[in-house]
PDB file with SEQRES, HELIX, SHEET and CRYST1 records, atoms N, CA, C and O in Angstrom:
SEQRES   1 A   67  MET LEU THR TYR ASN SER SER LEU LEU SER GLN THR HIS          
SEQRES   2 A   67  PRO GLU ARG LEU ALA ASP SER ALA ARG ARG ALA LEU GLU          
SEQRES   3 A   67  LEU VAL ALA ASP GLY LYS ILE GLY ILE ASP ILE ALA ALA          
SEQRES   4 A   67  GLU HIS GLU PRO ALA ASP VAL GLU SER ALA ILE ALA ASP          
SEQRES   5 A   67  LEU ALA GLY GLY ALA THR ARG GLY LYS SER ILE VAL ARG          
SEQRES   6 A   67  ILE GLY                                                      
HELIX    1 AA1 SER A    6  THR A   12  1                                   7    
HELIX    2 AA2 PRO A   14  ARG A   16  5                                   3    
HELIX    3 AA3 LEU A   17  ALA A   29  1                                  13    
HELIX    4 AA4 PRO A   43  ASP A   45  5                                   3    
HELIX    5 AA5 VAL A   46  GLY A   55  1                                  10    
SHEET    1 AA1 2 ILE A  37  HIS A  41  0                                        
SHEET    2 AA1 2 LYS A  61  VAL A  64  1                                        
CRYST1    1.000    1.000    1.000  90.00  90.00  90.00 P 1           1          
ATOM      1  N   MET A   1     -30.768  -5.573 -34.562  1.00  0.00           N  
ATOM      2  CA  MET A   1     -30.130  -4.382 -35.059  1.00  0.00           C  
ATOM      3  C   MET A   1     -28.843  -4.800 -35.770  1.00  0.00           C  
ATOM      4  O   MET A   1     -28.124  -5.689 -35.315  1.00  0.00           O  
ATOM      5  N   LEU A   2     -28.578  -4.153 -36.869  1.00  0.00           N  
ATOM      6  CA  LEU A   2     -27.374  -4.393 -37.649  1.00  0.00           C  
ATOM      7  C   LEU A   2     -26.630  -3.079 -37.783  1.00  0.00           C  
ATOM      8  O   LEU A   2     -27.244  -2.034 -38.000  1.00  0.00           O  
ATOM      9  N   THR A   3     -25.330  -3.124 -37.657  1.00  0.00           N  
ATOM     10  CA  THR A   3     -24.545  -1.901 -37.804  1.00  0.00           C  
ATOM     11  C   THR A   3     -23.618  -2.011 -39.002  1.00  0.00           C  
ATOM     12  O   THR A   3     -23.285  -3.106 -39.457  1.00  0.00           O  
ATOM     13  N   TYR A   4     -23.213  -0.867 -39.496  1.00  0.00           N  
ATOM     14  CA  TYR A   4     -22.276  -0.792 -40.612  1.00  0.00           C  
ATOM     15  C   TYR A   4     -21.158   0.150 -40.201  1.00  0.00           C  
ATOM     16  O   TYR A   4     -21.406   1.310 -39.872  1.00  0.00           O  
ATOM     17  N   ASN A   5     -19.936  -0.345 -40.219  1.00  0.00           N  
ATOM     18  CA  ASN A   5     -18.810   0.452 -39.771  1.00  0.00           C  
ATOM     19  C   ASN A   5     -17.786   0.538 -40.894  1.00  0.00           C  
ATOM     20  O   ASN A   5     -16.946  -0.348 -41.049  1.00  0.00           O  
ATOM     21  N   SER A   6     -17.861   1.612 -41.677  1.00  0.00           N  
ATOM     22  CA  SER A   6     -16.942   1.756 -42.809  1.00  0.00           C  
ATOM     23  C   SER A   6     -15.512   1.987 -42.338  1.00  0.00           C  
ATOM     24  O   SER A   6     -14.567   1.622 -43.036  1.00  0.00           O  
ATOM     25  N   SER A   7     -15.343   2.582 -41.178  1.00  0.00           N  
ATOM     26  CA  SER A   7     -13.999   2.803 -40.652  1.00  0.00           C  
ATOM     27  C   SER A   7     -13.313   1.477 -40.359  1.00  0.00           C  
ATOM     28  O   SER A   7     -12.152   1.283 -40.718  1.00  0.00           O  
ATOM     29  N   LEU A   8     -14.018   0.577 -39.716  1.00  0.00           N  
ATOM     30  CA  LEU A   8     -13.450  -0.742 -39.422  1.00  0.00           C  
ATOM     31  C   LEU A   8     -13.174  -1.510 -40.711  1.00  0.00           C  
ATOM     32  O   LEU A   8     -12.120  -2.130 -40.854  1.00  0.00           O  
ATOM     33  N   LEU A   9     -14.120  -1.468 -41.647  1.00  0.00           N  
ATOM     34  CA  LEU A   9     -13.935  -2.173 -42.908  1.00  0.00           C  
ATOM     35  C   LEU A   9     -12.728  -1.638 -43.667  1.00  0.00           C  
ATOM     36  O   LEU A   9     -11.991  -2.412 -44.277  1.00  0.00           O  
ATOM     37  N   SER A  10     -12.516  -0.329 -43.637  1.00  0.00           N  
ATOM     38  CA  SER A  10     -11.372   0.250 -44.346  1.00  0.00           C  
ATOM     39  C   SER A  10     -10.051  -0.207 -43.742  1.00  0.00           C  
ATOM     40  O   SER A  10      -9.033  -0.245 -44.434  1.00  0.00           O  
ATOM     41  N   GLN A  11     -10.060  -0.552 -42.467  1.00  0.00           N  
ATOM     42  CA  GLN A  11      -8.848  -1.030 -41.811  1.00  0.00           C  
ATOM     43  C   GLN A  11      -8.622  -2.521 -42.027  1.00  0.00           C  
ATOM     44  O   GLN A  11      -7.483  -2.969 -42.159  1.00  0.00           O  
ATOM     45  N   THR A  12      -9.706  -3.287 -42.061  1.00  0.00           N  
ATOM     46  CA  THR A  12      -9.570  -4.736 -42.154  1.00  0.00           C  
ATOM     47  C   THR A  12      -9.610  -5.262 -43.582  1.00  0.00           C  
ATOM     48  O   THR A  12      -8.894  -6.209 -43.908  1.00  0.00           O  
ATOM     49  N   HIS A  13     -10.438  -4.664 -44.444  1.00  0.00           N  
ATOM     50  CA  HIS A  13     -10.594  -5.116 -45.836  1.00  0.00           C  
ATOM     51  C   HIS A  13     -10.787  -3.914 -46.754  1.00  0.00           C  
ATOM     52  O   HIS A  13     -11.866  -3.758 -47.326  1.00  0.00           O  
ATOM     53  N   PRO A  14      -9.779  -3.061 -46.913  1.00  0.00           N  
ATOM     54  CA  PRO A  14      -9.957  -1.838 -47.702  1.00  0.00           C  
ATOM     55  C   PRO A  14     -10.376  -2.106 -49.147  1.00  0.00           C  
ATOM     56  O   PRO A  14     -11.033  -1.264 -49.760  1.00  0.00           O  
ATOM     57  N   GLU A  15     -10.019  -3.231 -49.685  1.00  0.00           N  
ATOM     58  CA  GLU A  15     -10.391  -3.557 -51.066  1.00  0.00           C  
ATOM     59  C   GLU A  15     -11.889  -3.785 -51.230  1.00  0.00           C  
ATOM     60  O   GLU A  15     -12.400  -3.745 -52.349  1.00  0.00           O  
ATOM     61  N   ARG A  16     -12.593  -4.022 -50.136  1.00  0.00           N  
ATOM     62  CA  ARG A  16     -14.039  -4.269 -50.192  1.00  0.00           C  
ATOM     63  C   ARG A  16     -14.873  -3.040 -49.848  1.00  0.00           C  
ATOM     64  O   ARG A  16     -16.100  -3.085 -49.936  1.00  0.00           O  
ATOM     65  N   LEU A  17     -14.229  -1.951 -49.461  1.00  0.00           N  
ATOM     66  CA  LEU A  17     -14.960  -0.795 -48.957  1.00  0.00           C  
ATOM     67  C   LEU A  17     -15.887  -0.167 -49.995  1.00  0.00           C  
ATOM     68  O   LEU A  17     -17.051   0.094 -49.689  1.00  0.00           O  
ATOM     69  N   ALA A  18     -15.411   0.081 -51.198  1.00  0.00           N  
ATOM     70  CA  ALA A  18     -16.233   0.766 -52.207  1.00  0.00           C  
ATOM     71  C   ALA A  18     -17.480  -0.042 -52.540  1.00  0.00           C  
ATOM     72  O   ALA A  18     -18.575   0.517 -52.607  1.00  0.00           O  
ATOM     73  N   ASP A  19     -17.333  -1.346 -52.750  1.00  0.00           N  
ATOM     74  CA  ASP A  19     -18.491  -2.176 -53.087  1.00  0.00           C  
ATOM     75  C   ASP A  19     -19.460  -2.266 -51.913  1.00  0.00           C  
ATOM     76  O   ASP A  19     -20.676  -2.219 -52.100  1.00  0.00           O  
ATOM     77  N   SER A  20     -18.924  -2.393 -50.718  1.00  0.00           N  
ATOM     78  CA  SER A  20     -19.770  -2.487 -49.531  1.00  0.00           C  
ATOM     79  C   SER A  20     -20.565  -1.204 -49.316  1.00  0.00           C  
ATOM     80  O   SER A  20     -21.758  -1.258 -49.017  1.00  0.00           O  
ATOM     81  N   ALA A  21     -19.917  -0.056 -49.464  1.00  0.00           N  
ATOM     82  CA  ALA A  21     -20.609   1.224 -49.300  1.00  0.00           C  
ATOM     83  C   ALA A  21     -21.684   1.401 -50.362  1.00  0.00           C  
ATOM     84  O   ALA A  21     -22.779   1.876 -50.060  1.00  0.00           O  
ATOM     85  N   ARG A  22     -21.388   1.028 -51.592  1.00  0.00           N  
ATOM     86  CA  ARG A  22     -22.375   1.136 -52.670  1.00  0.00           C  
ATOM     87  C   ARG A  22     -23.601   0.287 -52.352  1.00  0.00           C  
ATOM     88  O   ARG A  22     -24.732   0.752 -52.498  1.00  0.00           O  
ATOM     89  N   ARG A  23     -23.386  -0.946 -51.921  1.00  0.00           N  
ATOM     90  CA  ARG A  23     -24.517  -1.831 -51.597  1.00  0.00           C  
ATOM     91  C   ARG A  23     -25.318  -1.302 -50.412  1.00  0.00           C  
ATOM     92  O   ARG A  23     -26.547  -1.378 -50.415  1.00  0.00           O  
ATOM     93  N   ALA A  24     -24.637  -0.767 -49.398  1.00  0.00           N  
ATOM     94  CA  ALA A  24     -25.339  -0.219 -48.234  1.00  0.00           C  
ATOM     95  C   ALA A  24     -26.205   0.975 -48.634  1.00  0.00           C  
ATOM     96  O   ALA A  24     -27.351   1.089 -48.198  1.00  0.00           O  
ATOM     97  N   LEU A  25     -25.658   1.858 -49.459  1.00  0.00           N  
ATOM     98  CA  LEU A  25     -26.428   3.024 -49.897  1.00  0.00           C  
ATOM     99  C   LEU A  25     -27.613   2.631 -50.779  1.00  0.00           C  
ATOM    100  O   LEU A  25     -28.659   3.279 -50.736  1.00  0.00           O  
ATOM    101  N   GLU A  26     -27.457   1.586 -51.569  1.00  0.00           N  
ATOM    102  CA  GLU A  26     -28.588   1.089 -52.378  1.00  0.00           C  
ATOM    103  C   GLU A  26     -29.713   0.593 -51.475  1.00  0.00           C  
ATOM    104  O   GLU A  26     -30.884   0.846 -51.755  1.00  0.00           O  
ATOM    105  N   LEU A  27     -29.376  -0.107 -50.403  1.00  0.00           N  
ATOM    106  CA  LEU A  27     -30.398  -0.597 -49.478  1.00  0.00           C  
ATOM    107  C   LEU A  27     -31.136   0.559 -48.809  1.00  0.00           C  
ATOM    108  O   LEU A  27     -32.351   0.498 -48.619  1.00  0.00           O  
ATOM    109  N   VAL A  28     -30.409   1.603 -48.456  1.00  0.00           N  
ATOM    110  CA  VAL A  28     -31.048   2.788 -47.865  1.00  0.00           C  
ATOM    111  C   VAL A  28     -31.955   3.452 -48.893  1.00  0.00           C  
ATOM    112  O   VAL A  28     -33.101   3.786 -48.593  1.00  0.00           O  
ATOM    113  N   ALA A  29     -31.441   3.644 -50.110  1.00  0.00           N  
ATOM    114  CA  ALA A  29     -32.220   4.313 -51.168  1.00  0.00           C  
ATOM    115  C   ALA A  29     -33.481   3.527 -51.509  1.00  0.00           C  
ATOM    116  O   ALA A  29     -34.513   4.124 -51.815  1.00  0.00           O  
ATOM    117  N   ASP A  30     -33.412   2.200 -51.460  1.00  0.00           N  
ATOM    118  CA  ASP A  30     -34.569   1.358 -51.761  1.00  0.00           C  
ATOM    119  C   ASP A  30     -35.547   1.260 -50.592  1.00  0.00           C  
ATOM    120  O   ASP A  30     -36.614   0.662 -50.730  1.00  0.00           O  
ATOM    121  N   GLY A  31     -35.200   1.834 -49.454  1.00  0.00           N  
ATOM    122  CA  GLY A  31     -36.069   1.782 -48.289  1.00  0.00           C  
ATOM    123  C   GLY A  31     -36.046   0.446 -47.574  1.00  0.00           C  
ATOM    124  O   GLY A  31     -36.909   0.182 -46.737  1.00  0.00           O  
ATOM    125  N   LYS A  32     -35.076  -0.404 -47.887  1.00  0.00           N  
ATOM    126  CA  LYS A  32     -35.001  -1.725 -47.260  1.00  0.00           C  
ATOM    127  C   LYS A  32     -34.391  -1.669 -45.865  1.00  0.00           C  
ATOM    128  O   LYS A  32     -34.654  -2.533 -45.029  1.00  0.00           O  
ATOM    129  N   ILE A  33     -33.579  -0.652 -45.621  1.00  0.00           N  
ATOM    130  CA  ILE A  33     -33.032  -0.436 -44.290  1.00  0.00           C  
ATOM    131  C   ILE A  33     -33.090   1.053 -43.982  1.00  0.00           C  
ATOM    132  O   ILE A  33     -33.193   1.878 -44.889  1.00  0.00           O  
ATOM    133  N   GLY A  34     -33.027   1.385 -42.729  1.00  0.00           N  
ATOM    134  CA  GLY A  34     -33.053   2.783 -42.316  1.00  0.00           C  
ATOM    135  C   GLY A  34     -31.795   3.134 -41.542  1.00  0.00           C  
ATOM    136  O   GLY A  34     -31.030   2.260 -41.136  1.00  0.00           O  
ATOM    137  N   ILE A  35     -31.599   4.410 -41.349  1.00  0.00           N  
ATOM    138  CA  ILE A  35     -30.451   4.898 -40.597  1.00  0.00           C  
ATOM    139  C   ILE A  35     -30.970   5.504 -39.306  1.00  0.00           C  
ATOM    140  O   ILE A  35     -31.857   6.358 -39.325  1.00  0.00           O  
ATOM    141  N   ASP A  36     -30.420   5.064 -38.190  1.00  0.00           N  
ATOM    142  CA  ASP A  36     -30.805   5.579 -36.887  1.00  0.00           C  
ATOM    143  C   ASP A  36     -30.055   6.876 -36.636  1.00  0.00           C  
ATOM    144  O   ASP A  36     -28.854   6.868 -36.368  1.00  0.00           O  
ATOM    145  N   ILE A  37     -30.771   7.988 -36.724  1.00  0.00           N  
ATOM    146  CA  ILE A  37     -30.167   9.292 -36.486  1.00  0.00           C  
ATOM    147  C   ILE A  37     -30.352   9.619 -35.012  1.00  0.00           C  
ATOM    148  O   ILE A  37     -31.471   9.813 -34.538  1.00  0.00           O  
ATOM    149  N   ALA A  38     -29.236   9.675 -34.297  1.00  0.00           N  
ATOM    150  CA  ALA A  38     -29.272   9.884 -32.852  1.00  0.00           C  
ATOM    151  C   ALA A  38     -29.263  11.357 -32.468  1.00  0.00           C  
ATOM    152  O   ALA A  38     -29.766  11.729 -31.408  1.00  0.00           O  
ATOM    153  N   ALA A  39     -28.688  12.201 -33.332  1.00  0.00           N  
ATOM    154  CA  ALA A  39     -28.588  13.624 -32.997  1.00  0.00           C  
ATOM    155  C   ALA A  39     -28.633  14.453 -34.268  1.00  0.00           C  
ATOM    156  O   ALA A  39     -28.043  14.091 -35.285  1.00  0.00           O  
ATOM    157  N   GLU A  40     -29.343  15.572 -34.193  1.00  0.00           N  
ATOM    158  CA  GLU A  40     -29.408  16.518 -35.304  1.00  0.00           C  
ATOM    159  C   GLU A  40     -28.904  17.871 -34.810  1.00  0.00           C  
ATOM    160  O   GLU A  40     -29.237  18.313 -33.711  1.00  0.00           O  
ATOM    161  N   HIS A  41     -28.095  18.515 -35.647  1.00  0.00           N  
ATOM    162  CA  HIS A  41     -27.495  19.786 -35.260  1.00  0.00           C  
ATOM    163  C   HIS A  41     -27.722  20.829 -36.341  1.00  0.00           C  
ATOM    164  O   HIS A  41     -27.871  20.503 -37.519  1.00  0.00           O  
ATOM    165  N   GLU A  42     -27.745  22.068 -35.929  1.00  0.00           N  
ATOM    166  CA  GLU A  42     -27.783  23.199 -36.848  1.00  0.00           C  
ATOM    167  C   GLU A  42     -26.341  23.558 -37.205  1.00  0.00           C  
ATOM    168  O   GLU A  42     -25.424  23.241 -36.448  1.00  0.00           O  
ATOM    169  N   PRO A  43     -26.130  24.214 -38.347  1.00  0.00           N  
ATOM    170  CA  PRO A  43     -24.758  24.590 -38.720  1.00  0.00           C  
ATOM    171  C   PRO A  43     -24.029  25.388 -37.637  1.00  0.00           C  
ATOM    172  O   PRO A  43     -22.817  25.240 -37.476  1.00  0.00           O  
ATOM    173  N   ALA A  44     -24.738  26.219 -36.904  1.00  0.00           N  
ATOM    174  CA  ALA A  44     -24.099  27.015 -35.848  1.00  0.00           C  
ATOM    175  C   ALA A  44     -23.579  26.159 -34.701  1.00  0.00           C  
ATOM    176  O   ALA A  44     -22.751  26.617 -33.914  1.00  0.00           O  
ATOM    177  N   ASP A  45     -24.060  24.911 -34.596  1.00  0.00           N  
ATOM    178  CA  ASP A  45     -23.676  24.023 -33.500  1.00  0.00           C  
ATOM    179  C   ASP A  45     -22.634  22.984 -33.897  1.00  0.00           C  
ATOM    180  O   ASP A  45     -22.410  22.026 -33.157  1.00  0.00           O  
ATOM    181  N   VAL A  46     -21.997  23.153 -35.043  1.00  0.00           N  
ATOM    182  CA  VAL A  46     -21.050  22.142 -35.540  1.00  0.00           C  
ATOM    183  C   VAL A  46     -19.913  21.893 -34.553  1.00  0.00           C  
ATOM    184  O   VAL A  46     -19.526  20.744 -34.339  1.00  0.00           O  
ATOM    185  N   GLU A  47     -19.380  22.937 -33.957  1.00  0.00           N  
ATOM    186  CA  GLU A  47     -18.265  22.752 -33.023  1.00  0.00           C  
ATOM    187  C   GLU A  47     -18.661  21.874 -31.839  1.00  0.00           C  
ATOM    188  O   GLU A  47     -17.908  20.982 -31.449  1.00  0.00           O  
ATOM    189  N   SER A  48     -19.817  22.118 -31.278  1.00  0.00           N  
ATOM    190  CA  SER A  48     -20.246  21.288 -30.143  1.00  0.00           C  
ATOM    191  C   SER A  48     -20.597  19.872 -30.605  1.00  0.00           C  
ATOM    192  O   SER A  48     -20.397  18.913 -29.859  1.00  0.00           O  
ATOM    193  N   ALA A  49     -21.117  19.731 -31.820  1.00  0.00           N  
ATOM    194  CA  ALA A  49     -21.417  18.396 -32.353  1.00  0.00           C  
ATOM    195  C   ALA A  49     -20.136  17.580 -32.508  1.00  0.00           C  
ATOM    196  O   ALA A  49     -20.102  16.398 -32.166  1.00  0.00           O  
ATOM    197  N   ILE A  50     -19.090  18.212 -33.022  1.00  0.00           N  
ATOM    198  CA  ILE A  50     -17.807  17.523 -33.177  1.00  0.00           C  
ATOM    199  C   ILE A  50     -17.225  17.160 -31.811  1.00  0.00           C  
ATOM    200  O   ILE A  50     -16.671  16.074 -31.638  1.00  0.00           O  
ATOM    201  N   ALA A  51     -17.348  18.054 -30.859  1.00  0.00           N  
ATOM    202  CA  ALA A  51     -16.862  17.762 -29.507  1.00  0.00           C  
ATOM    203  C   ALA A  51     -17.616  16.584 -28.898  1.00  0.00           C  
ATOM    204  O   ALA A  51     -17.013  15.742 -28.233  1.00  0.00           O  
ATOM    205  N   ASP A  52     -18.929  16.519 -29.118  1.00  0.00           N  
ATOM    206  CA  ASP A  52     -19.722  15.385 -28.618  1.00  0.00           C  
ATOM    207  C   ASP A  52     -19.262  14.079 -29.247  1.00  0.00           C  
ATOM    208  O   ASP A  52     -19.110  13.072 -28.555  1.00  0.00           O  
ATOM    209  N   LEU A  53     -19.043  14.095 -30.552  1.00  0.00           N  
ATOM    210  CA  LEU A  53     -18.566  12.889 -31.241  1.00  0.00           C  
ATOM    211  C   LEU A  53     -17.187  12.472 -30.737  1.00  0.00           C  
ATOM    212  O   LEU A  53     -16.958  11.296 -30.453  1.00  0.00           O  
ATOM    213  N   ALA A  54     -16.276  13.426 -30.628  1.00  0.00           N  
ATOM    214  CA  ALA A  54     -14.914  13.130 -30.184  1.00  0.00           C  
ATOM    215  C   ALA A  54     -14.894  12.606 -28.754  1.00  0.00           C  
ATOM    216  O   ALA A  54     -14.069  11.762 -28.405  1.00  0.00           O  
ATOM    217  N   GLY A  55     -15.798  13.105 -27.939  1.00  0.00           N  
ATOM    218  CA  GLY A  55     -15.847  12.695 -26.543  1.00  0.00           C  
ATOM    219  C   GLY A  55     -16.683  11.451 -26.288  1.00  0.00           C  
ATOM    220  O   GLY A  55     -16.766  10.982 -25.153  1.00  0.00           O  
ATOM    221  N   GLY A  56     -17.297  10.918 -27.325  1.00  0.00           N  
ATOM    222  CA  GLY A  56     -18.113   9.717 -27.163  1.00  0.00           C  
ATOM    223  C   GLY A  56     -19.480   9.971 -26.558  1.00  0.00           C  
ATOM    224  O   GLY A  56     -20.116   9.047 -26.052  1.00  0.00           O  
ATOM    225  N   ALA A  57     -19.938  11.212 -26.603  1.00  0.00           N  
ATOM    226  CA  ALA A  57     -21.229  11.558 -25.999  1.00  0.00           C  
ATOM    227  C   ALA A  57     -22.413  11.139 -26.859  1.00  0.00           C  
ATOM    228  O   ALA A  57     -23.538  11.082 -26.363  1.00  0.00           O  
ATOM    229  N   THR A  58     -22.186  10.845 -28.129  1.00  0.00           N  
ATOM    230  CA  THR A  58     -23.286  10.436 -29.005  1.00  0.00           C  
ATOM    231  C   THR A  58     -23.090   9.007 -29.471  1.00  0.00           C  
ATOM    232  O   THR A  58     -21.963   8.542 -29.636  1.00  0.00           O  
ATOM    233  N   ARG A  59     -24.185   8.326 -29.680  1.00  0.00           N  
ATOM    234  CA  ARG A  59     -24.202   6.966 -30.239  1.00  0.00           C  
ATOM    235  C   ARG A  59     -25.101   7.023 -31.466  1.00  0.00           C  
ATOM    236  O   ARG A  59     -26.090   7.756 -31.468  1.00  0.00           O  
ATOM    237  N   GLY A  60     -24.782   6.278 -32.489  1.00  0.00           N  
ATOM    238  CA  GLY A  60     -25.570   6.337 -33.705  1.00  0.00           C  
ATOM    239  C   GLY A  60     -25.042   7.442 -34.597  1.00  0.00           C  
ATOM    240  O   GLY A  60     -23.922   7.917 -34.409  1.00  0.00           O  
ATOM    241  N   LYS A  61     -25.830   7.845 -35.551  1.00  0.00           N  
ATOM    242  CA  LYS A  61     -25.414   8.845 -36.537  1.00  0.00           C  
ATOM    243  C   LYS A  61     -25.821  10.235 -36.087  1.00  0.00           C  
ATOM    244  O   LYS A  61     -26.923  10.447 -35.583  1.00  0.00           O  
ATOM    245  N   SER A  62     -24.916  11.171 -36.278  1.00  0.00           N  
ATOM    246  CA  SER A  62     -25.193  12.574 -36.024  1.00  0.00           C  
ATOM    247  C   SER A  62     -25.181  13.291 -37.374  1.00  0.00           C  
ATOM    248  O   SER A  62     -24.331  13.017 -38.221  1.00  0.00           O  
ATOM    249  N   ILE A  63     -26.122  14.205 -37.567  1.00  0.00           N  
ATOM    250  CA  ILE A  63     -26.188  14.918 -38.820  1.00  0.00           C  
ATOM    251  C   ILE A  63     -26.278  16.416 -38.562  1.00  0.00           C  
ATOM    252  O   ILE A  63     -26.698  16.858 -37.492  1.00  0.00           O  
ATOM    253  N   VAL A  64     -25.873  17.183 -39.565  1.00  0.00           N  
ATOM    254  CA  VAL A  64     -26.032  18.631 -39.533  1.00  0.00           C  
ATOM    255  C   VAL A  64     -27.069  18.968 -40.583  1.00  0.00           C  
ATOM    256  O   VAL A  64     -26.894  18.658 -41.761  1.00  0.00           O  
ATOM    257  N   ARG A  65     -28.151  19.605 -40.157  1.00  0.00           N  
ATOM    258  CA  ARG A  65     -29.222  20.009 -41.067  1.00  0.00           C  
ATOM    259  C   ARG A  65     -28.841  21.320 -41.731  1.00  0.00           C  
ATOM    260  O   ARG A  65     -28.543  22.299 -41.047  1.00  0.00           O  
ATOM    261  N   ILE A  66     -28.849  21.347 -43.038  1.00  0.00           N  
ATOM    262  CA  ILE A  66     -28.508  22.559 -43.784  1.00  0.00           C  
ATOM    263  C   ILE A  66     -29.738  22.975 -44.590  1.00  0.00           C  
ATOM    264  O   ILE A  66     -30.346  22.168 -45.293  1.00  0.00           O  
ATOM    265  N   GLY A  67     -30.083  24.240 -44.470  1.00  0.00           N  
ATOM    266  CA  GLY A  67     -31.191  24.769 -45.252  1.00  0.00           C  
ATOM    267  C   GLY A  67     -32.517  24.705 -44.634  1.00  0.00           C  
ATOM    268  O   GLY A  67     -33.501  25.134 -45.237  1.00  0.00           O  
TER     269      GLY A  67                                                      
END                                                                             
């Protein structure tokens, strides 16, 4: 498993963040890597989703499904 942490990169090497994010998104778009979605929320549940993230209750990516 490989992780990508843009927050850490922005703190340690901010000059590399834009290029790194572009390359990561290209890999996702090309289907070469996937994103592990750990939690999906409806718009009505945004407050509880944010509370879960702030409290460390979720691992991986959390998304809000719209539409």
